C-alpha positions as CSV (number, residue, x, y, z in Angstrom):
1,M,-16.3,20.6,-20.8
2,S,-15.9,19.2,-17.1
3,G,-12.5,20.6,-15.4
4,A,-9.4,18.0,-13.8
5,A,-10.5,16.1,-10.7
6,P,-9.5,18.0,-7.8
7,M,-6.1,16.7,-5.8
8,R,-6.7,15.4,-2.8
9,R,-4.6,15.9,0.4
10,P,-1.9,13.6,1.0
11,V,-1.2,11.5,4.5
12,A,0.4,9.1,6.4
13,L,-1.6,6.1,6.5
14,I,-0.3,4.2,9.9
15,T,-1.7,0.7,10.6
16,G,-1.6,-0.3,13.4
17,A,-1.7,2.7,15.4
18,S,-2.9,1.8,18.4
19,A,-0.5,1.2,20.7
20,G,3.1,0.6,20.6
21,I,5.2,1.1,17.3
22,G,2.6,2.4,15.4
23,A,1.5,5.2,18.1
24,E,4.7,6.6,18.1
25,F,5.1,6.7,14.2
26,A,1.9,8.7,14.7
27,R,3.6,10.8,17.0
28,V,6.3,11.6,14.5
29,F,4.8,12.1,11.3
30,A,2.5,14.8,12.7
31,Q,5.8,16.2,14.3
32,H,7.0,16.6,10.9
33,G,3.9,18.9,10.0
34,H,2.0,15.5,8.0
35,Q,-1.3,14.7,7.9
36,V,-1.7,11.3,10.1
37,V,-4.6,8.8,9.5
38,L,-4.7,6.3,12.1
39,V,-5.8,2.7,11.2
40,A,-6.9,-0.1,13.3
41,R,-9.6,-2.2,14.9
42,R,-9.7,-0.2,18.5
43,E,-11.6,2.7,18.0
44,Q,-11.5,4.4,21.8
45,R,-7.4,3.9,21.5
46,L,-7.3,5.9,17.9
47,N,-9.4,8.8,19.4
48,E,-6.9,8.9,22.4
49,L,-4.4,9.2,20.6
50,A,-5.8,11.4,18.2
51,D,-6.8,13.6,21.4
52,Q,-3.6,13.2,22.4
53,I,-1.8,14.3,19.2
54,A,-4.3,17.1,18.3
55,A,-3.9,18.5,21.9
56,S,-0.1,19.2,21.4
57,G,-0.4,21.7,18.6
58,R,-0.9,19.3,15.9
59,P,-3.6,18.6,13.3
60,R,-6.0,15.9,15.0
61,P,-5.1,12.7,13.2
62,H,-8.5,10.6,11.5
63,V,-9.8,7.9,12.4
64,L,-10.3,4.2,10.8
65,A,-11.7,1.5,12.9
66,V,-11.3,-1.2,10.7
67,D,-10.1,-4.5,10.6
68,L,-7.3,-4.9,8.3
69,C,-7.6,-8.8,8.1
70,H,-11.4,-8.3,6.3
71,N,-10.8,-9.1,2.3
72,G,-10.6,-5.8,0.4
73,V,-9.8,-3.8,3.1
74,S,-7.6,-1.1,0.4
75,K,-10.7,-0.7,-1.5
76,Q,-12.3,-0.1,2.2
77,I,-9.7,2.0,3.3
78,G,-9.4,3.5,-0.4
79,A,-13.1,4.7,-0.5
80,E,-12.9,5.9,3.4
81,L,-9.8,8.2,2.5
82,E,-11.5,9.4,-1.0
83,R,-14.8,10.8,1.0
84,L,-12.8,12.5,3.0
85,G,-10.6,13.8,0.3
86,L,-7.2,12.5,1.1
87,E,-4.8,9.5,-0.3
88,P,-1.5,8.8,0.2
89,Q,2.0,10.0,0.7
90,Y,3.4,7.7,2.7
91,L,2.3,3.7,4.0
92,V,3.1,2.7,7.4
93,N,2.5,-1.2,7.6
94,N,3.0,-1.5,11.1
95,A,0.6,-3.8,12.1
96,G,1.4,-7.5,13.0
97,F,1.2,-10.3,15.7
98,G,3.1,-13.4,16.2
99,L,2.2,-16.2,18.6
100,L,5.7,-17.9,20.7
101,G,5.4,-22.0,20.3
102,S,6.1,-25.5,17.9
103,A,4.3,-24.8,15.1
104,A,3.2,-28.5,15.5
105,E,1.1,-27.6,18.2
106,L,0.2,-23.8,18.1
107,E,-3.8,-23.7,16.7
108,P,-4.0,-23.7,12.8
109,A,-5.9,-20.9,12.1
110,E,-4.2,-18.7,14.5
111,Q,-1.0,-19.0,12.8
112,L,-2.5,-18.5,9.1
113,A,-3.8,-15.4,11.2
114,I,0.0,-14.1,11.6
115,I,0.2,-15.1,7.5
116,D,-2.7,-13.3,7.0
117,L,-1.8,-9.9,9.0
118,N,1.5,-10.4,8.5
119,V,2.0,-11.1,4.8
120,R,-1.5,-10.7,2.8
121,V,-2.7,-7.6,4.1
122,L,0.8,-6.0,4.3
123,T,1.3,-6.4,0.2
124,E,-2.5,-5.9,-0.3
125,L,-2.1,-2.0,0.9
126,S,1.9,-1.9,-0.6
127,L,0.4,-2.1,-3.6
128,A,-2.8,-0.5,-3.2
129,F,-2.0,3.0,-3.3
130,I,1.1,3.0,-6.1
131,D,-0.3,5.7,-8.2
132,S,-1.0,8.2,-5.0
133,L,2.7,7.4,-4.0
134,S,4.2,7.9,-6.9
135,R,1.9,10.9,-7.5
136,H,3.2,12.6,-4.2
137,R,6.6,11.2,-4.2
138,G,6.3,9.5,-1.3
139,G,6.9,6.0,0.2
140,I,6.0,2.7,1.9
141,L,7.8,1.6,5.3
142,N,7.1,-2.4,5.8
143,V,8.1,-2.9,9.4
144,G,10.0,-6.2,9.6
145,S,12.2,-7.6,12.6
146,V,15.6,-9.1,12.9
147,A,14.0,-11.9,12.8
148,S,13.5,-11.2,9.2
149,F,17.3,-12.4,9.2
150,L,17.0,-15.5,10.7
151,P,14.9,-19.3,10.9
152,G,12.8,-19.2,14.1
153,P,11.9,-22.3,15.8
154,G,9.9,-21.6,18.6
155,M,8.2,-18.7,16.5
156,A,8.2,-20.1,12.8
157,V,5.1,-18.9,10.9
158,Y,6.2,-15.4,12.5
159,Y,9.9,-15.5,11.8
160,A,8.9,-16.6,8.2
161,S,6.7,-14.2,8.0
162,K,8.8,-11.0,8.8
163,A,11.6,-12.6,6.4
164,F,8.7,-12.5,3.3
165,V,8.3,-8.7,4.7
166,L,12.3,-7.9,4.4
167,S,12.1,-9.8,0.8
168,F,9.4,-8.1,-0.5
169,S,10.3,-4.5,1.1
170,E,13.7,-4.8,-1.4
171,S,12.1,-5.7,-4.1
172,L,9.8,-2.8,-4.2
173,H,12.3,-0.8,-3.4
174,Q,14.0,-1.5,-6.3
175,E,10.9,-2.1,-8.7
176,L,9.5,1.8,-7.5
177,S,12.4,3.5,-7.6
178,G,11.8,5.1,-11.0
179,Q,7.8,6.2,-9.7
180,G,9.5,8.3,-7.2
181,I,8.6,5.9,-4.2
182,R,10.9,5.1,-1.6
183,V,10.4,1.6,0.3
184,T,12.0,0.9,3.3
185,A,12.4,-2.2,5.4
186,L,12.7,-1.4,9.1
187,C,13.7,-4.5,11.2
188,P,14.1,-3.8,15.1
189,G,14.9,-5.9,17.5
190,V,13.3,-6.5,21.0
191,V,11.3,-3.4,21.9
192,P,8.7,-3.4,24.5
193,T,5.2,-3.3,23.4
194,E,1.6,-5.2,23.6
195,F,3.7,-7.5,21.0
196,Q,5.1,-9.6,23.8
197,A,1.7,-10.7,26.0
198,R,0.1,-10.8,22.6
199,A,2.9,-14.0,21.8
200,G,2.1,-15.1,24.9
201,M,6.2,-14.5,25.9
202,K,5.7,-13.9,30.5
203,K,8.2,-11.5,29.8
204,V,9.6,-9.7,27.0
205,P,13.0,-11.8,25.9
206,G,16.8,-10.1,26.2
207,W,18.5,-7.7,28.2
208,K,16.9,-5.3,29.0
209,V,20.4,-3.5,28.1
210,L,19.7,-4.2,24.4
211,H,15.5,-3.2,24.5
212,T,14.7,-0.2,22.2
213,S,12.0,2.0,22.9
214,P,9.1,2.4,20.5
215,A,9.5,5.9,20.1
216,D,13.4,6.1,19.5
217,I,12.3,2.5,16.5
218,A,9.6,5.3,15.4
219,A,12.3,8.3,14.9
220,A,15.1,6.3,13.2
221,G,12.2,4.6,10.9
222,Y,11.4,7.4,10.0
223,A,14.5,9.0,9.3
224,A,15.1,5.9,7.1
225,L,12.1,6.3,4.8
226,M,13.2,9.9,4.5
227,Q,16.7,9.4,2.9
228,G,15.3,6.4,0.8
229,Q,17.2,3.5,2.6
230,R,16.4,0.0,1.9
231,V,17.0,-1.7,4.7
232,L,17.4,-0.3,8.6
233,V,18.3,-2.6,11.7
234,P,18.2,0.0,14.3
235,G,21.0,-1.0,17.0
236,V,25.1,-2.3,17.1
237,A,23.6,-5.0,19.0
238,N,20.4,-6.2,16.4
239,K,22.9,-5.5,13.2
240,F,25.1,-8.0,14.4
241,V,22.7,-10.7,14.9
242,A,21.5,-9.6,11.7
243,F,24.7,-10.2,9.9
244,L,25.6,-13.9,12.3
245,P,23.4,-15.9,9.3
246,R,26.8,-14.8,6.7
247,L,29.0,-15.9,9.3
248,L,27.6,-19.0,11.1
249,P,26.4,-22.7,9.6
250,R,22.4,-22.5,9.2
251,G,22.1,-25.1,11.5
252,F,24.0,-24.1,14.2
253,L,21.4,-21.3,14.2
254,L,19.1,-23.1,13.7
255,R,19.8,-25.0,17.2
256,Q,20.6,-21.8,18.8
257,V,17.2,-19.7,18.6
258,A,15.0,-23.1,19.6
259,R,17.3,-23.3,22.6
260,S,16.3,-20.0,23.4
261,Q,12.2,-19.7,22.7
262,I,11.2,-24.0,22.9
263,K,11.0,-25.5,26.0
264,P,12.0,-29.1,26.5
265,H,9.7,-31.7,26.7
266,P,9.8,-33.8,30.2
267,S,11.6,-36.9,29.4
268,P,9.3,-40.2,30.0
269,S,11.6,-40.5,33.8
270,S,10.0,-37.4,34.8
271,L,6.2,-37.5,34.3
């Protein structure tokens, strides 16, 4: 008679972990005693981060260098974790990107790639490990944005993708609570990372006084997840921005966001 399958060791699986908020999430989880698995495409960057965490006296994170946008990525990650005798207790869906510009002028394929990573991959991974998340009474942290609450002319697909993240996460928070799984949507404002350069921004937008460091965002997100908080918008100014849609007409918000993100086309007389 064969015995029961051995229990796999629980880990915190973090996507987009090679830089920015994702790298800080890796540090925060490691500092709190979690075994961490780093997921991103840039293997050298992941190994450098893993070495830094190991040098701090924490267990060295496992590195999974994968392209998250490949079909069936959850099965690929799941198979590798099984080979290592691991399974997720916590999942941090941090990977994502956006592009600055009018939707009609940006490359359609690049905009579809935003949806693929920010929406499809996040959804796939969120649903792939329900059993192990429940078994270990863990949770899912999905990184949204204050953009989740606003219309986004000038970054239309990105804003829409983050609106999905918020709605989906709130629904999972309710649906999975009976299984002992916490689900938190983290919705930061402006965080100086590689995101801005990838999006085509020449500088980090907004006043510097409103910027929040990746380390502070990761620490706040970790605490919110552990407390079972449904949504976290870090910072008073960002909370105010997230509340604006309840106060102001949608048309006014559309015009204001467009004014801040879309460069006006030159008039014919100036050509």
